[in-house]
C-alpha positions in Angstrom: 113.1 156.1 21.1 111.3 157.1 18.0 111.0 160.9 18.2 109.1 163.1 20.6 105.5 164.0 21.4 104.8 167.7 22.0 103.1 168.4 25.3 102.1 171.6 27.2 105.1 170.9 29.4 107.5 170.3 26.5 108.4 167.4 24.3 108.2 163.9 25.7 110.3 161.1 24.1 108.2 158.6 22.2 108.9 154.9 23.1 107.4 151.7 21.8 106.6 148.5 23.5 108.6 146.1 21.3 112.1 145.3 22.6 114.8 145.4 20.0 118.0 143.3 19.8 120.0 145.9 21.6 117.5 145.9 24.5 117.6 142.1 24.8 121.4 142.0 24.6 121.7 144.7 27.2 119.2 142.9 29.5 121.2 139.6 29.1 124.5 141.5 29.9 123.0 143.0 33.1 122.0 139.5 34.2 125.7 138.6 34.0 126.9 141.8 35.8 127.8 143.8 32.6 127.1 147.5 33.1 124.8 146.5 36.0 125.2 149.8 37.8 125.1 151.9 34.7 122.1 150.3 32.9 119.8 153.3 33.1 117.5 155.6 31.1 117.2 159.3 31.8 114.6 160.3 34.3 111.6 162.1 32.9 108.2 161.8 31.2 108.0 159.4 28.3 105.1 158.8 25.9 104.3 155.1 25.3 102.3 154.9 22.1 100.6 158.2 21.5 98.9 159.1 24.8 96.7 162.1 25.3 95.5 164.1 28.3 93.2 161.2 29.5 95.8 158.5 29.2 97.1 156.7 32.4 100.3 157.7 34.0 102.6 154.7 34.9 105.5 155.3 37.3 108.8 153.5 36.9 112.4 153.4 38.0 115.2 154.5 35.7 116.8 151.1 35.9 116.5 150.1 32.2 115.5 146.6 32.9 112.5 147.9 34.9 111.7 150.4 32.3 111.9 147.8 29.5 109.8 145.3 31.5 107.1 147.9 31.9 106.9 148.9 28.2 107.2 145.4 26.9 104.2 144.4 29.0 101.9 147.0 27.4 101.7 146.4 23.7 99.2 148.7 22.0 98.7 150.7 25.2 98.9 154.5 25.1 100.2 155.8 28.4 102.6 158.2 30.0 105.6 156.7 31.8 107.0 158.9 34.6 110.5 157.7 35.2 112.0 158.6 38.6 115.7 159.0 39.3 116.3 155.9 41.3 120.1 156.0 40.7 119.8 153.0 38.4 118.2 150.8 41.0 115.1 148.6 40.4 111.7 149.4 41.8 111.8 147.1 44.9 115.3 147.9 46.0 114.9 151.6 45.3 111.8 151.7 47.5 113.8 150.1 50.3 116.8 152.4 49.8 114.6 155.6 49.6 115.4 156.5 46.0 111.9 155.5 44.9 110.0 157.3 47.6 107.5 160.1 48.3 109.9 163.0 48.0 111.3 161.7 44.7 107.9 161.1 43.3 106.6 164.6 44.3 109.7 166.2 42.8 109.2 164.3 39.5 105.5 165.4 39.3 106.5 169.0 39.8 109.6 169.0 37.6 108.0 167.3 34.7 104.9 169.6 34.7 102.5 166.6 34.9 99.6 168.8 35.9 99.8 170.5 32.5 100.1 167.2 30.6 97.1 165.2 31.9 93.6 166.2 32.8 93.2 163.6 35.6 95.0 163.4 38.9 95.9 159.8 39.2 99.2 157.9 39.2 99.7 154.1 38.9 102.7 153.2 41.0 104.2 149.7 41.2 103.0 147.8 44.2 106.6 146.9 45.1 107.3 150.7 45.5 104.8 150.8 48.4 107.4 150.6 51.1 108.8 153.9 49.9 105.8 155.8 48.8 103.2 157.4 51.0 100.0 157.8 49.0 98.4 160.3 51.5 101.4 162.5 51.4 101.7 162.5 47.6 98.0 163.5 47.4 98.4 166.3 50.0 101.5 167.7 48.3 100.5 167.4 44.7 96.8 166.6 44.4 97.6 163.3 42.6 96.0 160.1 43.8 98.4 157.1 44.0 96.9 153.8 42.9 99.2 150.9 43.5 99.2 148.6 40.4 99.9 144.9 40.3 103.1 143.3 41.4 104.0 142.1 37.9 104.1 144.5 35.0 102.6 141.8 32.7 99.3 142.2 34.6 99.0 145.9 33.9 96.8 145.6 30.8 94.3 143.4 32.7 94.5 145.8 35.7 93.7 148.8 33.5 90.9 147.0 31.7 89.3 146.1 35.0 89.1 149.7 36.1 92.3 149.7 38.2 91.1 146.7 40.2 93.6 144.0 41.0 92.8 140.4 41.6 94.2 138.6 44.6 96.7 136.9 42.3 97.9 140.3 41.0 98.8 141.3 44.6 100.8 138.2 45.4 104.5 138.0 44.6 105.7 134.6 43.8 109.4 133.5 43.7 109.4 130.6 41.2 112.4 128.6 40.0 112.9 130.6 36.8 113.0 133.9 38.8 115.4 132.5 41.4 117.8 131.2 38.7 117.6 134.5 36.8 119.5 136.0 39.8 122.2 133.3 39.8 124.4 134.6 36.9 125.1 138.0 38.4 125.7 136.5 41.9 128.1 134.0 40.4 130.0 136.7 38.5 130.3 138.8 41.6 131.4 135.9 43.7 134.0 134.8 41.1 135.6 138.3 41.2 136.8 137.4 44.7 136.9 133.6 44.4 139.3 133.5 41.4 142.1 135.5 43.1 141.5 133.4 46.2 141.8 130.2 44.2 145.1 131.4 42.7 146.3 132.3 46.2 145.4 128.8 47.5 147.2 127.2 44.6 150.4 129.1 45.2 150.2 128.6 49.0 149.9 124.9 48.4 153.4 125.0 46.8 154.8 126.6 49.9 152.9 124.5 52.4 153.7 121.1 50.9 157.1 120.8 52.4 158.7 119.4 49.3 159.0 120.5 45.6 157.0 123.7 44.9 155.3 122.2 41.8 154.2 119.1 43.8 152.6 121.3 46.4 150.8 123.3 43.8 149.2 120.3 42.2 149.0 118.1 45.2 147.7 120.5 47.9 146.9 123.9 46.3 144.9 123.1 43.2 142.5 120.6 44.9 141.8 123.1 47.6 141.1 125.8 44.9 138.7 123.4 43.2 136.9 122.8 46.6 136.5 126.5 46.9 135.1 126.8 43.4 132.6 124.0 44.3 131.5 126.1 47.3 131.0 129.2 45.1 128.9 127.3 42.6 126.9 125.7 45.3 126.1 129.0 47.0 125.5 131.0 43.9 123.6 128.5 41.7 122.3 125.7 43.9 121.4 128.1 46.7 118.7 130.0 44.8 117.6 126.8 42.9 117.0 124.8 46.1 116.0 127.7 48.3 112.5 126.6 49.3 113.6 123.1 50.2 116.8 123.9 52.1 116.2 123.3 55.9 116.1 126.3 58.3 114.4 129.6 58.4 117.4 132.0 58.1 119.3 132.1 54.8 122.6 131.7 56.6 121.3 128.4 58.1 120.1 127.2 54.7 123.5 127.9 53.4 125.1 125.8 56.1 123.1 122.8 55.1 124.0 123.2 51.5 127.6 123.8 52.5 127.7 120.5 54.3 126.5 118.7 51.1 128.8 120.5 48.8 131.7 120.0 51.2 131.0 116.3 51.4 130.8 116.1 47.6 134.2 117.8 47.3 135.7 115.5 49.9 134.4 112.4 48.1 135.7 113.7 44.7 139.1 114.8 46.0 139.8 112.1 48.6 141.9 114.4 50.8 143.6 113.5 54.0 141.3 113.9 57.1 142.6 117.3 58.2 142.7 118.6 54.6 139.1 117.5 54.2 138.0 119.1 57.4 139.6 122.3 56.3 137.8 122.2 53.0 134.5 121.6 54.8 135.0 124.6 57.2 136.0 126.9 54.4 133.1 125.8 52.2 130.6 126.2 55.1 131.5 129.8 55.5 131.5 130.6 51.8 128.3 128.8 50.9 126.4 130.3 53.9 127.5 133.8 53.0 126.6 133.5 49.4 123.1 132.0 50.1 122.5 134.9 52.5 123.0 137.3 49.6 119.6 136.3 48.3 117.7 137.7 51.3 117.1 141.0 49.3 115.5 139.1 46.4 113.2 136.8 48.3 109.5 137.4 49.1 109.8 136.2 52.7 112.4 138.4 54.4 112.2 141.8 56.0 114.9 144.5 56.5 114.9 144.2 60.2 115.1 140.4 60.0 118.0 140.6 57.5 119.9 143.0 59.8 119.3 140.7 62.8 120.5 137.7 60.9 123.7 139.4 59.6 124.7 140.4 63.1 125.3 136.8 64.1 125.8 135.2 60.7 128.6 137.2 59.2 131.0 136.9 62.2 130.3 133.1 62.3 130.9 132.8 58.5 134.2 134.7 58.7 135.3 132.6 61.7 134.3 129.4 59.9 136.1 130.2 56.7 139.1 131.6 58.6 139.4 128.4 60.7 139.2 126.3 57.6 142.0 128.3 56.0 144.2 128.1 59.1 143.6 124.3 59.4 144.4 123.8 55.7 147.8 125.6 56.1 148.6 123.7 59.3 147.5 120.3 57.9 150.9 119.7 56.3 151.7 117.8 53.1 149.1 116.1 51.0 148.9 112.4 51.8 
């Protein structure tokens, strides 16, 4: 923020396109799950540069990473940024959840007095908000035309320069390796919140299941199983998104099963467990890896809400059964040999 710009509807906070150290640090933290659900900006009308009544109106979510991506992509551009209250959710997810939808957009137009601020009646809405925004309804209720902008914010300057015309490339959402890996840190952190206590529990259970000295069971049975679980978490959270296009199968759960077999075999070779112990590790890992890979359905470009729900109906019970069977077999397998 760098002051405010007076408008007929009241002052609008002035923002610039350059991201500062605090913005970059905050963005890095969110990638690792720090303040992920509280990384927001206040909803409202913002002035990027020094816009006037003829300047374009860009619509954004109040998730700060989305807001920062938008302004960073438009150096030197004078525009109004209408930030909707999406409850701190990014554009794509907010459109699916309904917080970036027609009603929310109409309310923001009315509440922020946009008709008094601009002379035109046109809004540039992110293409990924299209599932939640009905352009005809917005026009009928407010008089504003909705123009869906490019998928990526970085293409906005070229889109505006071309008279609000998008090239085919601007309409296509890719999911390259860098973008897939950008999702891995937060998924890994979320998984470890549950995996670390589970690893501790396995380690302690090993002491009781060994049948001899408690310490021998901890190091001989519990700790290797905990490391096998950690390997499954790393495989599902990091290797899953990295290898996603090349993993066999159409459903994400099936892709995770294939990766779980590989990671389980690697843990078996590294740990050299007894046959029943190794089978238990494999079953537990299959359930864990399959579930973690399935988490990426909401970030991919080739899934649908109905398809994800259909997949979860059969996959989640199977994953729970697989992991549960692995744990039961591990407890019943007896001492480490």
